[in-house]
BATORVO-910784 format. One line per 8 residues: number of its first residue (from 1); for each residue x, y, z of C-alpha. Coordinates in steps of 0.001 Angstrom, whole numbers. Each point is the difference from the previous one (the first is absolute). Example, Ala and Ser with C-alpha at 12.3 -4.5 7.8 and 13.67 -1.06 7.14 Angstrom:
! residues 2
1> 12300 -4500 7800; 1370 3440 -660;
END
This chain:
! residues 110
1> 2084 12953 6202; 491 -1930 -3132; -2119 -2354 -2029; -406 -2649 2697; -1202 2516 2566; -2361 1544 -2556; -1473 -3399 -845; -410 -830 3690;
9> -1591 3359 687; -2549 -431 -2781; -951 -3496 1145; -55 1013 3675; -2165 3067 -603; -2405 -2137 -2049; -425 -2276 3034; 2310 -2759 -1204;
17> 2524 -2086 1871; 3604 765 -898; 2953 -2324 466; 3604 1169 84; 2747 -2588 -473; 2897 1830 1603; 3672 -619 -810; 1213 541 3570;
25> -829 -1163 3533; -1779 3188 1120; -3779 195 -528; 35 3701 883; 1689 593 -3387; -3294 -770 -1781; -1763 2963 -1543; -2952 1352 2018;
33> -2557 -1654 -2308; 1189 -3590 500; -2519 -1890 2143; 1919 -3305 30; 3786 426 115; 2000 -3166 -647; 3617 324 1077; 2441 -2272 -1819;
41> 3550 1215 711; 782 -1339 -3502; 1019 3215 -1735; -561 -191 -3739; -654 -3748 247; -3475 966 1215; -750 771 -3679; -413 -3740 -533;
49> -2712 -33 2704; -1719 3001 -1555; -156 -1575 -3457; -828 -3543 1147; -2904 1272 2106; -1418 2056 -2887; -2342 -975 -2815; 1577 2631 -2245;
57> 2470 2842 166; -604 3664 -781; 3387 1656 -496; -164 3784 261; 3183 1934 -672; 2625 -1442 2308; 3665 -787 243; 1964 -3217 513;
65> -2385 -1361 2646; -2831 259 -2523; 2214 -1632 -2629; 657 -2833 2446; -3739 -489 541; -618 80 -3767; 2716 -2626 -563; -1443 -2298 2650;
73> -3514 420 -1424; 1266 -826 -3512; 1745 -3126 1317; -3210 -1085 1762; -2165 850 -3047; -2067 2525 1971; -1831 2658 -2027; 1717 3397 107;
81> -1518 3384 -760; 2501 2815 -472; -631 3732 398; 3009 2267 -637; 2338 -2806 1017; 2898 -1920 -1534; -572 269 -3774; 145 -2542 -2806;
89> -239 -3165 2059; -1753 -3054 -1401; -2772 -1249 2239; -1159 3384 1286; -3342 1443 -1059; 804 3711 -161; -2726 2566 673; 18 3791 -244;
97> -2219 1080 2905; -1016 -1139 3473; -3514 -526 -1351; 1414 -2313 -2682; 1831 -1925 2731; -3232 -448 1967; -1770 -1201 -3153; 2838 -2453 -703;
105> -142 -1360 3555; -3785 -362 -237; 282 -1934 -3262; 2577 -2371 1478; -1790 -822 3255; -3398 -786 -1473;
END
């Protein structure tokens, strides 16, 4: 499970295309809702690809991998929305609910 699988599942079940940028060389490691698996064999370095290929970052909860993505996004001046993630960081627009996160994304991509 996890956040990434949940996000993929929601997009997949809504008829969307989902892309998984995988840290290893094995595409079978993608969650079942990924329609386009991209294998990198880069480990955590794939976080640079994730952030560079994104218009904005939504950080939900997370551990050091999420912190890495947040740091890269801050360095690249990408907008960041945070939901129950690393607290008290300048440059993150913190929200309290998933609905607030969706509203924040909508306001940034218009």
